[in-house]
C-alpha positions as CSV (number, residue, x, y, z in Angstrom):
1,M,274.9,354.1,164.6
2,N,274.1,357.2,166.8
3,T,273.1,355.5,170.4
4,N,274.0,358.5,172.9
5,N,270.5,360.3,172.5
6,L,269.3,356.6,174.0
7,S,268.7,355.8,177.3
8,P,271.1,352.7,178.6
9,V,268.5,350.7,179.7
10,I,266.6,348.5,177.6
11,L,263.2,347.3,179.2
12,A,262.3,343.6,179.1
13,L,258.8,343.7,178.2
14,D,258.5,340.0,179.5
15,T,254.5,339.2,179.5
16,D,252.0,337.8,177.5
17,S,249.8,340.7,178.0
18,I,249.3,343.7,175.6
19,D,247.5,345.6,177.7
20,T,250.4,345.2,180.5
21,A,253.1,345.9,178.0
22,A,251.9,349.1,177.4
23,R,251.1,350.1,180.6
24,W,254.9,349.1,181.1
25,I,255.9,351.5,178.2
26,Q,253.8,354.4,179.4
27,A,255.3,354.4,182.9
28,T,258.7,354.3,182.2
29,Q,259.1,355.9,178.7
30,E,260.4,359.2,180.3
31,S,263.8,357.3,181.2
32,I,263.7,354.4,178.3
33,S,263.6,354.4,174.8
34,V,264.0,351.0,173.6
35,Y,261.7,348.1,174.6
36,K,262.4,344.2,174.2
37,V,259.8,342.1,173.0
38,G,260.8,338.3,172.9
39,L,259.7,335.6,171.1
40,E,256.9,334.3,173.5
41,F,255.4,337.8,172.8
42,Y,255.6,338.1,169.1
43,L,254.2,334.4,168.4
44,K,251.1,335.4,170.5
45,F,250.7,338.7,169.1
46,G,252.3,339.2,166.0
47,S,253.1,342.4,163.9
48,A,249.7,343.6,165.4
49,G,250.6,343.2,168.8
50,L,253.7,345.5,168.2
51,S,251.5,348.1,166.5
52,R,249.6,348.3,169.5
53,L,252.5,348.5,172.1
54,R,253.4,351.7,169.5
55,D,250.1,353.2,169.9
56,A,251.5,353.7,173.6
57,G,254.4,355.6,173.2
58,D,257.5,356.6,170.6
59,F,259.8,354.1,171.5
60,E,262.7,352.1,169.4
61,L,262.4,348.3,169.5
62,F,264.8,345.9,170.1
63,L,263.0,342.6,168.4
64,D,264.6,339.7,170.3
65,L,263.5,336.2,167.8
66,K,267.3,334.7,168.1
67,L,266.7,333.3,164.7
68,H,268.7,330.4,164.4
69,D,268.8,328.1,161.0
70,I,270.5,327.7,157.7
71,P,271.4,331.2,156.3
72,H,268.3,331.1,153.4
73,T,265.7,330.7,155.9
74,V,267.1,333.4,158.5
75,G,267.8,335.8,156.2
76,A,264.1,334.8,154.6
77,A,262.9,335.3,158.0
78,V,264.4,338.7,158.4
79,T,262.7,339.8,155.4
80,C,259.3,338.9,156.8
81,V,260.2,341.3,160.2
82,A,262.0,344.3,158.2
83,P,258.6,346.1,157.6
84,L,258.5,346.2,161.7
85,N,261.6,348.4,162.1
86,P,263.2,347.3,164.6
87,R,266.3,349.2,165.7
88,F,267.7,345.5,166.7
89,L,266.8,342.1,165.3
90,T,268.9,339.0,167.4
91,V,270.1,336.0,165.7
92,H,272.1,333.4,167.6
93,A,276.1,334.2,167.0
94,S,276.6,330.2,166.8
95,G,275.0,330.1,163.3
96,G,277.5,331.1,161.9
97,S,279.5,333.6,159.3
98,A,277.0,332.6,156.3
99,M,273.7,332.9,158.5
100,I,274.4,336.0,160.0
101,T,275.8,337.8,156.4
102,S,272.3,336.4,154.9
103,A,270.3,338.3,158.0
104,V,272.7,341.5,157.5
105,N,272.0,341.4,153.7
106,A,268.7,340.7,154.6
107,A,268.0,344.0,156.0
108,P,270.6,346.4,155.8
109,S,268.8,349.4,158.0
110,I,268.6,347.1,161.1
111,D,271.3,346.5,163.6
112,I,271.6,342.6,163.2
113,T,272.6,341.5,167.0
114,A,274.0,338.5,167.6
115,V,273.2,336.2,170.6
116,T,276.5,334.8,172.2
117,V,276.3,332.6,175.4
118,L,273.0,332.9,177.2
119,T,273.5,334.1,180.4
120,S,271.3,331.5,182.0
121,L,274.2,329.3,180.7
122,D,277.2,328.5,183.2
123,A,280.4,326.5,182.7
124,D,278.8,323.7,184.2
125,S,275.9,323.6,181.5
126,L,278.3,324.4,178.4
127,R,280.4,321.1,179.6
128,E,277.3,319.0,179.5
129,M,276.5,320.5,176.0
130,G,280.2,319.4,174.9
131,F,281.7,322.8,174.4
132,S,285.0,322.7,176.0
133,H,285.3,326.5,176.4
134,S,284.6,328.5,179.1
135,P,282.0,331.1,178.4
136,L,284.4,334.0,178.2
137,E,286.3,332.0,175.9
138,L,283.2,331.0,174.0
139,A,281.5,334.5,174.2
140,V,284.6,336.4,172.6
141,S,284.8,333.6,169.8
142,L,281.4,334.2,168.5
143,A,281.2,337.5,169.3
144,T,284.3,338.6,167.1
145,N,283.2,336.1,164.2
146,A,279.9,337.9,164.3
147,V,281.0,340.9,163.9
148,K,283.4,340.1,161.1
149,S,280.1,338.9,159.4
150,G,278.6,342.2,159.7
151,A,276.8,342.2,163.0
152,R,276.7,345.8,164.3
153,A,275.7,344.6,168.0
154,I,276.4,341.6,170.2
155,V,274.4,340.5,173.4
156,C,276.7,338.9,176.2
157,S,276.5,338.5,179.5
158,P,278.4,341.6,181.8
159,L,281.0,339.3,182.8
160,E,282.2,339.0,179.3
161,V,282.0,342.9,177.8
162,S,285.5,343.9,178.9
163,A,287.0,341.3,176.8
164,I,284.7,341.4,174.4
165,R,285.1,345.3,174.1
166,E,288.7,344.9,174.1
167,S,288.1,342.5,170.7
168,V,285.6,343.8,168.7
169,G,286.6,347.7,169.1
170,V,284.3,350.3,169.9
171,S,282.2,350.7,167.6
172,P,279.9,347.5,167.6
173,V,277.4,348.1,170.2
174,L,277.3,345.8,173.3
175,I,274.1,345.1,174.9
176,T,273.8,342.9,178.4
177,P,271.1,341.0,179.9
178,G,271.8,338.9,183.1
179,V,272.1,342.9,184.9
180,R,270.6,343.0,188.4
181,P,271.1,346.0,190.9
182,A,272.6,345.3,194.1
183,D,269.2,345.0,195.7
184,A,267.4,342.6,193.0
185,D,266.7,338.8,192.9
186,V,269.3,337.3,190.3
187,G,266.4,335.1,188.9
188,D,266.9,332.3,186.5
189,Q,270.6,334.1,185.4
190,S,273.5,332.6,186.3
191,R,276.0,335.1,185.4
192,V,275.4,338.7,186.8
193,M,276.4,342.4,187.0
194,T,275.1,345.6,188.3
195,P,274.1,348.0,185.8
196,V,277.1,350.6,186.5
197,D,279.7,347.8,186.7
198,A,277.7,346.4,183.8
199,I,278.6,350.0,182.1
200,N,282.0,350.5,183.2
201,A,283.0,346.9,181.6
202,G,282.2,348.8,178.6
203,A,278.7,347.6,178.1
204,T,276.2,350.3,175.4
205,F,273.0,349.5,176.8
206,L,271.6,347.1,179.5
207,V,268.5,344.6,179.2
208,I,266.6,344.7,182.7
209,G,263.1,343.3,183.0
210,R,261.7,342.4,186.6
211,P,263.9,344.7,188.7
212,I,262.2,347.0,187.1
213,T,258.6,345.8,186.2
214,S,258.1,344.2,189.7
215,Y,257.5,347.3,190.9
216,F,254.1,347.3,188.7
217,S,252.4,345.3,190.9
218,T,252.8,348.3,193.7
219,S,251.6,351.4,191.3
220,A,252.6,352.7,187.7
221,Q,254.0,355.5,189.7
222,A,256.9,352.8,191.5
223,M,257.7,351.3,188.8
224,T,257.9,355.1,186.9
225,D,260.5,356.0,190.1
226,R,261.9,352.9,189.7
227,A,262.9,353.1,186.4
228,R,264.3,356.8,186.7
229,E,266.3,355.8,189.9
230,I,268.3,353.2,187.6
231,V,269.1,354.7,184.7
232,D,269.8,358.0,186.9
233,S,272.4,355.9,188.6
234,L,274.1,355.2,185.3
235,R,275.0,358.9,184.5
């Protein structure tokens, strides 16, 4: 997949307002070419909401649904959303090989994107859940298995990017949330890194939300300038 013509920043449209999301797209589309729509937005507005967003600008869609179920159900779900033409569609890597392969086979033109370990989870959280491996060990294992199962993209913490890149090679796309500019609050993320450091570690795309979208409360121009500032820092 050719990603050279795409901005390295994916803007997270984490809002329950279509109008707000559309204005965010309009304010940042000169710097950003991929936008992430998550489960909350999709469940509230569905495909009609995505159509309204596409009216706001020409962009690639990262549909972050984190599908996780038995292989047949996930394959059927992917078939249902395939007409929305997302560039990336997320499934949980922990769903296993058969589930990931089912998703890939259901929509070969979509980059099925396997989510490894959520960036809100740290080592203590994993131990409480019964996992003996560290976040790094678990993320590398999940990513390696996902790529072998046909996933073309991986979502992981920036702290695991380097090790995952070494394990899966140069071809898979690595997408990292948990990225915060040095002057931004970390919010609910437990494992974070600055944008420049994440790219240098091997990330292909960085998912950024509030460090850009919070500027819209000042003005659309402030949000435009902030997005440009972050993207320019990566060139």
